[in-house]
TIPA-909803 format. One record per residue (C-alpha): residue in three letters; z negated, y negated, x. Coordinates in steps of 0.2 Angstrom, whole numbers, padded with zeros to 4 digits, always signed. Last residue first. Example, Ala and Ser with C-alpha at 12.3 -4.5 7.8 and 13.67 -1.06 7.14 Angstrom:
% TIPA-909803
SER-0036+0005+0068/ALA-0039+0022+0062/
//
This chain:
% TIPA-909803
LYS-0042+0240+0211/ASP-0060+0238+0205/TYR-0064+0220+0201/LYS-0083+0216+0205/ILE-0092+0211+0190/GLY-0096+0193+0192/TRP-0102+0189+0174/ILE-0092+0173+0172/ASN-0077+0179+0183/TYR-0075+0197+0181/ILE-0082+0201+0163/GLN-0079+0184+0156/HIS-0062+0181+0163/ARG-0057+0199+0158/VAL-0062+0196+0140/SER-0053+0179+0140/ASP-0037+0187+0147/LEU-0038+0199+0132/GLY-0036+0186+0118/GLU-0046+0172+0111/LEU-0053+0176+0094/CYS-0048+0194+0093/TYR-0052+0198+0111/LEU-0069+0189+0108/ASP-0073+0199+0093/ASN-0068+0215+0102/PHE-0080+0210+0116/ASP-0095+0209+0103/THR-0105+0197+0092/PRO-0094+0185+0082/GLN-0103+0176+0068/LYS-0088+0168+0059/SER-0097+0151+0060/LEU-0100+0154+0079/GLN-0082+0150+0083/TYR-0084+0132+0083/ASP-0098+0133+0096/LYS-0088+0143+0108/PHE-0093+0161+0111/PHE-0100+0171+0125/PRO-0099+0190+0127/PHE-0112+0202+0134/ILE-0116+0209+0152/VAL-0130+0221+0156/HIS-0131+0230+0174/GLY-0137+0248+0176/ASN-0152+0256+0185/VAL-0153+0271+0172/ILE-0169+0267+0164/LYS-0168+0248+0166/ALA-0151+0248+0160/ALA-0156+0256+0144/ASN-0170+0243+0141/ILE-0158+0229+0144/ALA-0144+0237+0132/CYS-0156+0240+0118/GLU-0163+0222+0119/LYS-0145+0214+0121/GLY-0139+0223+0105/THR-0154+0220+0094/ASN-0154+0201+0097/ARG-0170+0199+0086/LEU-0174+0186+0073/GLY-0156+0186+0067/TYR-0140+0176+0073/GLN-0139+0181+0091/ASP-0134+0199+0091/ASN-0123+0198+0107/ASP-0117+0215+0107/SER-0119+0224+0124/CYS-0107+0228+0138/PHE-0118+0239+0148/VAL-0112+0242+0166/PHE-0117+0258+0175/GLU-0112+0262+0192/THR-0110+0281+0195/ASP-0120+0290+0209/PRO-0130+0302+0197/TYR-0114+0308+0187/LYS-0120+0322+0175/ASN-0138+0316+0174/ARG-0132+0298+0173/ILE-0121+0303+0158/ASN-0135+0311+0148/ILE-0147+0296+0152/ALA-0134+0284+0147/ALA-0131+0292+0130/ASP-0149+0293+0127/ILE-0152+0274+0131/LEU-0136+0268+0122/TYR-0141+0277+0106/CYS-0151+0263+0098/ALA-0137+0251+0100/SER-0126+0262+0090/ILE-0109+0271+0092/CYS-0111+0275+0110/ALA-0094+0270+0115/VAL-0090+0275+0133/THR-0077+0266+0145/CYS-0068+0272+0160/GLU-0060+0258+0169/ASN-0043+0250+0165/THR-0053+0233+0165/ALA-0046+0223+0149/LYS-0039+0238+0140/TYR-0055+0248+0143/ILE-0065+0234+0137/THR-0056+0232+0121/GLU-0056+0251+0119/GLY-0074+0252+0120/THR-0077+0236+0108/ALA-0066+0245+0095/TYR-0077+0260+0097/GLY-0094+0253+0094/GLU-0109+0251+0105/CYS-0104+0249+0123/LEU-0105+0257+0141/PHE-0094+0253+0155/ILE-0093+0267+0169/ARG-0090+0264+0187/LYS-0086+0277+0201/LYS-0074+0286+0191/TYR-0074+0295+0175/THR-0057+0295+0166/GLY-0052+0284+0152/ILE-0059+0282+0135/LYS-0075+0292+0131/THR-0083+0294+0114/PHE-0102+0296+0114/ASN-0117+0307+0112/GLY-0136+0304+0115/LYS-0139+0302+0097/ALA-0125+0309+0086/LYS-0130+0327+0083/GLY-0123+0330+0066/GLY-0133+0332+0050/LYS-0122+0321+0040/LYS-0106+0317+0049/LEU-0107+0299+0052/PHE-0101+0284+0042/LYS-0091+0269+0045/LYS-0083+0256+0033/GLY-0069+0246+0041/ASP-0057+0243+0026/PRO-0046+0257+0032/THR-0060+0269+0033/ILE-0069+0275+0048/TYR-0077+0291+0051/GLN-0089+0296+0066/MET-0090+0314+0071/SER-0103+0325+0079/TRP-0107+0337+0093/ILE-0090+0338+0102/LYS-0092+0346+0119/GLY-0085+0337+0134/ASN-0099+0341+0146/ALA-0107+0324+0145/ASP-0109+0326+0127/TYR-0095+0321+0114/LEU-0095+0311+0099/PRO-0078+0312+0090/VAL-0071+0296+0082/LEU-0060+0302+0067/LEU-0050+0288+0058/LEU-0050+0292+0039/THR-0034+0289+0029/ASP-0019+0299+0033/ASN-0028+0314+0028/LEU-0037+0314+0044/ILE-0033+0303+0059/ARG-0036+0304+0077/LEU-0045+0294+0090/SER-0045+0292+0109/LEU-0032+0279+0111/GLY-0035+0271+0094/SER-0021+0257+0095/ILE-0032+0241+0096/LYS-0030+0225+0088/LYS-0046+0225+0078/LYS-0038+0221+0061/ILE-0023+0232+0065/LEU-0033+0246+0070/TYR-0043+0245+0055/ASN-0028+0244+0044/HIS-0021+0260+0051/THR-0003+0258+0056/HIS+0001+0275+0065/GLY+0013+0275+0079/TYR+0005+0290+0088/LEU-0012+0292+0080/ILE-0013+0311+0083/ASN-0016+0321+0067/SER-0031+0332+0062/HIS-0033+0351+0063/LYS-0041+0351+0080/TRP-0053+0337+0076/GLN-0058+0346+0060/ASP-0061+0362+0069/THR-0072+0353+0082/VAL-0081+0344+0067/TYR-0086+0361+0059/LYS-0091+0370+0075/SER-0102+0355+0080/ILE-0110+0355+0063/LYS-0114+0373+0064/GLU-0122+0370+0081/TYR-0132+0356+0075/ASN-0138+0367+0062/SER-0144+0380+0073/SER-0153+0367+0084/ILE-0162+0360+0069/SER-0168+0378+0064/ALA-0173+0382+0081/ALA-0183+0365+0082/LYS-0192+0370+0065/TYR-0197+0387+0071/ASN-0203+0380+0088/GLU-0213+0368+0078/GLN-0221+0382+0068/ALA-0224+0393+0084/LYS-0233+0378+0092/TYR-0244+0376+0076/PHE-0248+0395+0076/ASP-0251+0395+0095/ASN-0263+0381+0093/ASN-0276+0393+0086/ILE-0285+0385+0071/LEU-0278+0396+0058/ILE-0279+0412+0070/ASP-0298+0410+0071/LYS-0301+0428+0064/LYS-0290+0436+0077/GLU-0276+0447+0073/PHE-0277+0441+0055/PRO-0270+0452+0042/VAL-0253+0447+0033/PHE-0253+0450+0014/ASP-0238+0450+0003/LYS-0232+0443-0014/ILE-0213+0441-0019/ASP-0209+0437-0038/ARG-0192+0430-0032/SER-0194+0412-0038/TYR-0214+0413-0036/ASP-0212+0416-0017/GLY-0227+0424-0009/PHE-0242+0423+0004/THR-0259+0431+0007/ILE-0266+0426+0023/GLY-0279+0436+0033/PHE-0296+0443+0034/ASP-0308+0430+0029/ASN-0298+0422+0017/ALA-0281+0412+0017/ILE-0269+0405+0004/ALA-0250+0405+0004/TRP-0236+0398-0008/TYR-0217+0396-0008/LYS-0209+0390-0024/ASN-0215+0372-0021/ASN-0199+0366-0032/ARG-0189+0368-0015/GLY-0201+0373-0001/TRP-0220+0371+0000/ARG-0237+0376-0007/THR-0253+0379+0001/PHE-0266+0386-0011/ARG-0285+0384-0008/ASN-0298+0397-0005/GLU-0297+0397+0014/VAL-0285+0385+0022/ILE-0266+0385+0028/LYS-0262+0369+0038/THR-0248+0358+0032/ASN-0229+0358+0032/PRO-0228+0376+0027/LEU-0213+0385+0035/SER-0195+0385+0029/ASN-0180+0396+0024/PHE-0191+0411+0018/ASN-0180+0426+0022/TYR-0193+0439+0018/GLU-0192+0445+0036/LYS-0193+0427+0041/LEU-0210+0424+0032/ALA-0216+0440+0040/ASN-0212+0433+0057/ILE-0221+0418+0054/PHE-0237+0427+0048/ASN-0238+0439+0063/ASN-0244+0455+0057/SER-0226+0461+0058/PHE-0218+0470+0043/MET-0215+0489+0040/
//
């Protein structure tokens, strides 16, 4: 016996999605792959089916106005949210297993690490080719993974929850440096010996900062933004400034000499590669006036 609730009836027939639009009287609503699912309403309820499996059934209304009842659409959104959450958990399990079965980077000469002059302190390697950058939440759970090829191409695990998560280098203390890419993060950590988190993208800075702030409410935040000064917008600075306003943090960014600008450097790793680690320290502590933490 199926439930009179339309959504529960679809679940019982193993429909893997809900209609994207309102179901109306005297007109078919189709959805799903190849529009295989269909539904139509009348004065008494909803008739629905699946062409691919020759399924047809009817759900009577509990109330005649169910189609315009907000509860239907709330249930629809909850159904979608539950599906997304379930997929995030599956990806989390996949990348966590992948991380456990990958290799430690001890002594490995990966071309990307050589180019960036870093050692990959928080990374591992898969199949002797792909660098793994795990994306954790503030409680240490891995939700997604970034992969870096030897020639520097980067991509995220499809379907993973990257937004709001990050890779941490060092131990949480009274101050945290936040940045975009991993190479920048390790550079800042090497220069300061303080906890640094790489949020992968400028647009993820706000969400990661909020999540960390909720876990560590008294921690000082320093955003080490990219200096994207070559386009119409300086995205790195804009995103860092917006994030800093929300969590009450500071924003710093690297300066480059005029003769270096032809290479279009943007971040603190670029500064490190051009001038060395002392220049990174000098800009953080002397130019920007960040107090040195002994």
